[in-house]
C-alpha positions as CSV (number, residue, x, y, z in Angstrom):
1,M,15.0,9.4,6.6
2,A,13.3,6.5,8.5
3,A,9.8,5.6,7.4
4,E,7.1,6.8,9.8
5,A,6.2,4.0,12.2
6,I,3.4,3.5,14.7
7,Q,4.4,4.9,18.2
8,E,1.4,3.6,20.2
9,I,-1.0,0.6,19.9
10,P,-4.2,1.6,17.9
11,K,-7.4,1.5,20.0
12,L,-10.6,0.1,18.6
13,D,-14.2,-0.4,19.9
14,L,-15.4,-4.0,19.2
15,S,-19.1,-2.8,19.6
16,D,-18.6,-0.9,16.3
17,F,-18.3,-4.3,14.7
18,T,-20.8,-6.3,16.8
19,H,-23.5,-3.8,17.4
20,G,-22.8,-0.9,15.0
21,N,-24.4,-0.1,11.6
22,Q,-22.9,-1.2,8.3
23,E,-20.7,1.9,8.1
24,S,-19.2,1.5,11.6
25,K,-18.7,-2.2,11.0
26,L,-16.8,-1.6,7.8
27,A,-14.7,1.1,9.4
28,F,-13.8,-1.4,12.2
29,V,-12.8,-4.0,9.7
30,Q,-10.6,-1.6,7.8
31,N,-9.0,-0.1,10.9
32,L,-8.3,-3.5,12.3
33,G,-6.7,-4.8,9.1
34,K,-4.6,-1.7,8.7
35,A,-3.3,-2.0,12.2
36,Y,-2.5,-5.7,11.7
37,E,-0.7,-4.9,8.5
38,E,1.4,-2.2,10.2
39,I,2.0,-3.2,13.8
40,G,0.2,-6.5,14.5
41,F,-1.4,-5.3,17.8
42,V,-4.5,-3.4,18.8
43,A,-6.2,-2.5,22.1
44,I,-10.0,-3.3,22.0
45,S,-12.7,-1.9,24.3
46,N,-16.2,-3.2,24.8
47,H,-14.8,-6.7,24.4
48,G,-17.5,-8.5,26.3
49,I,-15.3,-9.9,29.1
50,D,-17.1,-9.3,32.4
51,K,-15.0,-7.2,34.7
52,A,-16.1,-8.9,37.9
53,L,-15.3,-12.3,36.4
54,L,-11.9,-11.1,35.3
55,E,-11.1,-9.7,38.7
56,E,-12.1,-13.0,40.3
57,M,-9.8,-14.8,37.9
58,Y,-6.8,-12.6,39.0
59,R,-7.7,-13.3,42.6
60,Q,-7.7,-17.1,41.9
61,V,-4.4,-16.9,40.0
62,E,-2.7,-14.9,42.7
63,A,-3.9,-17.5,45.3
64,F,-2.5,-20.4,43.2
65,Y,0.9,-18.9,42.8
66,A,1.0,-18.1,46.6
67,L,0.8,-21.9,47.2
68,P,4.0,-23.7,48.3
69,L,6.2,-24.9,45.5
70,E,5.7,-28.5,46.4
71,T,1.9,-28.0,46.1
72,K,2.2,-26.4,42.7
73,L,4.5,-29.2,41.5
74,K,1.7,-31.7,42.1
75,Y,0.3,-30.2,38.9
76,D,3.4,-30.2,36.9
77,D,3.0,-31.5,33.3
78,S,6.6,-31.3,32.0
79,K,6.4,-34.8,30.6
80,G,3.4,-33.8,28.6
81,G,5.1,-30.7,27.1
82,G,3.3,-28.4,29.5
83,Q,0.0,-28.6,27.6
84,R,-2.0,-28.6,30.9
85,G,-1.4,-27.6,34.5
86,Y,1.8,-26.0,35.9
87,T,5.1,-25.1,34.3
88,G,7.8,-24.0,36.7
89,F,9.9,-20.9,36.9
90,G,12.5,-20.5,34.1
91,K,11.5,-23.5,32.0
92,E,10.3,-21.7,28.9
93,H,12.6,-19.6,26.8
94,A,12.1,-17.5,23.7
95,K,13.0,-18.9,20.3
96,D,16.8,-18.6,19.7
97,R,17.5,-17.8,23.4
98,N,18.9,-20.2,25.9
99,T,18.1,-18.2,29.0
100,G,14.8,-19.1,30.7
101,D,12.2,-16.5,31.1
102,L,11.6,-15.1,34.6
103,K,8.1,-16.6,34.9
104,E,6.0,-19.6,35.9
105,F,2.6,-20.4,34.4
106,W,-0.5,-22.5,34.2
107,H,-2.3,-23.9,31.2
108,F,-6.0,-24.3,30.8
109,G,-6.8,-26.2,27.6
110,Q,-9.9,-26.8,25.5
111,Y,-13.1,-28.1,27.1
112,V,-14.8,-30.4,24.5
113,D,-18.4,-30.6,25.6
114,D,-19.9,-32.2,22.5
115,A,-19.3,-35.5,20.7
116,D,-16.2,-34.1,18.8
117,V,-13.5,-36.7,18.2
118,L,-11.0,-34.2,19.6
119,S,-12.3,-35.1,23.1
120,D,-9.8,-38.0,22.9
121,F,-7.0,-36.0,21.3
122,Y,-6.6,-33.3,24.0
123,P,-5.2,-34.1,27.5
124,P,-7.6,-33.4,30.4
125,N,-7.4,-30.2,32.4
126,R,-5.7,-30.5,35.8
127,I,-8.0,-29.8,38.8
128,V,-6.5,-27.7,41.6
129,D,-7.8,-29.4,44.8
130,E,-6.7,-26.5,47.1
131,L,-8.7,-23.8,45.2
132,P,-12.3,-24.9,44.5
133,R,-13.1,-21.8,42.3
134,F,-9.8,-21.8,40.3
135,N,-10.9,-24.2,37.6
136,S,-14.5,-23.1,37.3
137,V,-13.5,-19.4,36.9
138,G,-10.8,-20.4,34.4
139,K,-13.3,-22.3,32.3
140,E,-15.7,-19.3,32.3
141,I,-12.9,-16.9,31.2
142,Y,-11.8,-19.4,28.5
143,A,-15.3,-19.6,27.0
144,A,-15.7,-15.8,27.1
145,L,-12.4,-15.2,25.3
146,E,-13.3,-17.8,22.7
147,I,-16.4,-15.8,21.8
148,T,-14.5,-12.5,21.7
149,G,-11.7,-14.0,19.6
150,S,-14.2,-15.4,17.1
151,K,-15.6,-11.9,16.6
152,V,-12.2,-10.5,15.9
153,L,-11.5,-13.3,13.4
154,Q,-14.8,-12.6,11.7
155,A,-13.6,-9.0,11.1
156,I,-10.2,-10.3,9.9
157,A,-12.0,-12.6,7.5
158,L,-13.9,-9.7,6.0
159,F,-10.7,-7.6,5.7
160,L,-9.1,-10.5,3.8
161,Q,-12.3,-10.6,1.5
162,L,-13.3,-14.0,2.8
163,D,-16.7,-15.1,4.1
164,E,-17.3,-13.5,7.5
165,H,-17.6,-16.9,9.1
166,Y,-14.6,-18.4,7.4
167,F,-12.8,-19.1,10.7
168,D,-15.8,-20.3,12.7
169,A,-15.7,-24.0,12.0
170,K,-11.8,-23.9,12.0
171,I,-11.7,-22.7,15.6
172,H,-14.6,-24.8,17.0
173,N,-13.0,-26.9,19.8
174,G,-9.6,-25.5,18.6
175,N,-6.4,-26.2,20.5
176,S,-6.5,-22.9,22.4
177,I,-4.7,-22.2,25.6
178,L,-5.5,-19.9,28.5
179,R,-2.2,-19.1,30.3
180,P,-2.2,-17.3,33.7
181,I,1.4,-16.1,34.1
182,H,3.2,-15.1,37.3
183,Y,6.4,-13.0,37.0
184,P,7.7,-13.2,40.6
185,A,9.5,-10.3,42.4
186,I,13.1,-10.1,41.3
187,T,15.4,-10.7,44.2
188,E,18.8,-10.5,42.5
189,E,20.5,-9.1,39.4
190,P,18.9,-11.2,36.6
191,K,22.0,-11.0,34.3
192,D,20.6,-11.4,30.7
193,A,17.2,-12.9,31.7
194,I,14.0,-10.8,31.4
195,R,10.4,-11.6,32.3
196,A,9.7,-12.7,28.7
197,G,12.3,-12.6,26.0
198,E,11.5,-11.1,22.6
199,H,9.3,-13.5,20.7
200,E,6.3,-13.9,18.4
201,D,3.2,-15.9,19.4
202,I,2.5,-19.3,17.8
203,N,-1.3,-19.1,17.3
204,L,-3.8,-17.3,15.2
205,I,-4.5,-14.4,17.6
206,T,-3.7,-13.7,21.2
207,L,-6.1,-11.9,23.6
208,L,-4.4,-10.4,26.7
209,V,-6.8,-9.5,29.4
210,G,-5.2,-7.1,31.8
211,A,-1.8,-7.2,33.5
212,S,-0.9,-6.1,37.0
213,A,2.1,-4.0,36.0
214,D,3.6,-2.4,32.9
215,G,6.3,-4.1,31.0
216,L,4.9,-5.3,27.6
217,E,6.7,-3.8,24.7
218,V,6.2,-4.2,20.9
219,L,8.7,-3.8,18.1
220,N,7.5,-1.4,15.4
221,K,8.7,-1.4,11.8
222,N,11.6,1.0,12.6
223,N,12.9,-1.5,15.2
224,E,11.8,0.8,18.0
225,W,10.4,-0.8,21.2
226,I,7.1,0.9,22.2
227,G,5.4,0.3,25.5
228,V,1.8,-0.9,25.7
229,T,0.4,1.5,28.3
230,E,-2.9,3.4,29.1
231,V,-5.1,0.5,28.0
232,E,-7.2,0.1,31.1
233,D,-10.6,-1.6,30.3
234,H,-9.2,-2.8,26.9
235,I,-7.8,-6.2,25.9
236,I,-4.7,-6.4,23.7
237,V,-5.3,-8.6,20.6
238,N,-2.3,-9.4,18.4
239,V,-1.6,-11.5,15.4
240,G,0.3,-14.8,15.8
241,D,2.5,-16.8,13.5
242,M,-0.3,-19.0,12.3
243,L,-2.2,-16.1,11.0
244,E,0.9,-14.4,9.5
245,R,1.7,-17.7,7.8
246,L,-1.9,-18.1,6.5
247,T,-1.9,-14.6,5.1
248,N,1.6,-15.0,3.5
249,D,3.0,-12.3,5.8
250,R,0.3,-9.7,4.9
251,L,-0.7,-9.6,8.6
252,K,2.2,-9.1,11.0
253,S,3.1,-11.4,13.9
254,T,5.1,-8.7,15.7
255,T,8.0,-9.3,18.0
256,H,7.2,-8.4,21.6
257,R,8.7,-8.9,25.1
258,V,8.0,-8.2,28.8
259,I,10.9,-6.2,30.2
260,N,12.1,-6.2,33.8
261,P,10.8,-3.2,35.9
262,P,13.1,-0.5,37.2
263,K,15.2,-1.7,40.2
264,Q,13.1,0.2,42.7
265,K,10.1,-1.9,41.5
266,W,11.8,-5.3,41.6
267,S,9.8,-6.3,44.6
268,S,6.5,-6.0,42.7
269,P,5.4,-9.3,41.0
270,R,3.5,-9.2,37.7
271,F,0.5,-11.3,36.6
272,S,-1.0,-11.5,33.2
273,I,-3.5,-13.8,31.5
274,P,-3.1,-14.3,27.7
275,F,-5.4,-16.5,25.7
276,F,-3.7,-18.1,22.7
277,L,-6.5,-18.8,20.2
278,H,-5.6,-21.8,18.0
279,P,-7.5,-23.6,15.2
280,R,-8.3,-27.2,15.3
281,P,-5.2,-29.4,15.0
282,E,-6.0,-30.7,11.5
283,V,-6.7,-27.3,10.0
284,P,-4.3,-26.5,7.1
285,L,-2.1,-23.4,7.4
286,N,-1.5,-23.2,3.7
287,C,-1.1,-19.6,2.5
288,L,-4.4,-18.2,1.2
289,D,-4.4,-17.9,-2.6
290,S,-5.6,-14.3,-2.3
291,C,-2.5,-13.4,-0.3
292,C,-0.1,-14.8,-2.9
293,T,0.8,-12.6,-5.9
294,S,3.7,-12.3,-8.4
295,N,5.1,-9.6,-6.1
296,H,4.5,-11.7,-3.0
297,P,4.9,-15.3,-4.0
298,K,3.9,-18.1,-1.6
299,K,6.6,-18.1,1.2
300,Y,5.7,-21.1,3.3
301,E,5.4,-24.9,2.8
302,N,2.0,-26.4,3.5
303,C,1.4,-27.8,7.0
304,T,-1.3,-28.4,9.5
305,A,-1.8,-26.4,12.7
306,N,-0.6,-29.3,14.8
307,E,2.5,-29.9,12.8
308,F,3.4,-26.2,13.1
309,L,2.6,-26.2,16.9
310,I,4.9,-29.2,17.6
311,Q,7.8,-27.5,15.7
312,R,7.4,-24.3,17.7
313,L,7.0,-25.9,21.1
314,T,10.2,-27.7,20.4
315,E,12.0,-24.4,19.6
316,I,10.9,-22.8,22.9
317,G,11.9,-25.7,25.1
318,L,8.5,-27.1,26.0
319,L,8.9,-30.3,23.9
């Protein structure tokens, strides 16, 4: 008989951690850790992202993708590995797949506003001349998601029996990416391409704020695809490969995908805005000693976050 597996994404309330008493805070930590050990995904309410700001971000994103292709291509950064600005339709593919995903996307990167040496390491953000609010709203959303992500990482640190603020300095001015994605209407039979092929994320955690249509599916431990639905007013927060590596596979970077809609809905585009929370480039991703035992010996070679990122960007066709 197959082992019992999660059939829907667990839902948690972040205010239990940020504004609750000691009992509710501890319960949040344990429930989050258990979910990340079993499925790698949670849906979080009371996440602190202003709804009006998020709606404005989606309006700006839709306006950008409605621009003529030649205008969008002004902001193409293919030669820079797509770190900033626009990446065109079908250029990225999932690891171990050759078919390009049915999407185009934009990258907002880190805004270094202090005297950090990383101000010279990161490429500058591209400014969209045609949409005066696009970049300012993107910067606000980026900052808000960094704060929310830091709270989730504080809970993860406690679950791993680390200091609550273990990750704080490691993600300060981290190499995080805000990626507004457009999955255009499907106009012809896509053969073997889907909106986003099955993959795992590269980073520590991903925060997904809303999506304009269903399609996200997660693979549970029985190799069953489960749809992420009925999560209005929540954000989806999942474990990435960097955190899985750091915890020696204790926390799961779970395979997920975005499937094509039924044929009768091909004419509907899809928009989503994931935030990929990365540490600083120099941060080691060496497996935590507390996650290595005789039954679960250290699985990964030591490397830095930047070394791992370059390896993975090459695998998915962006470098």
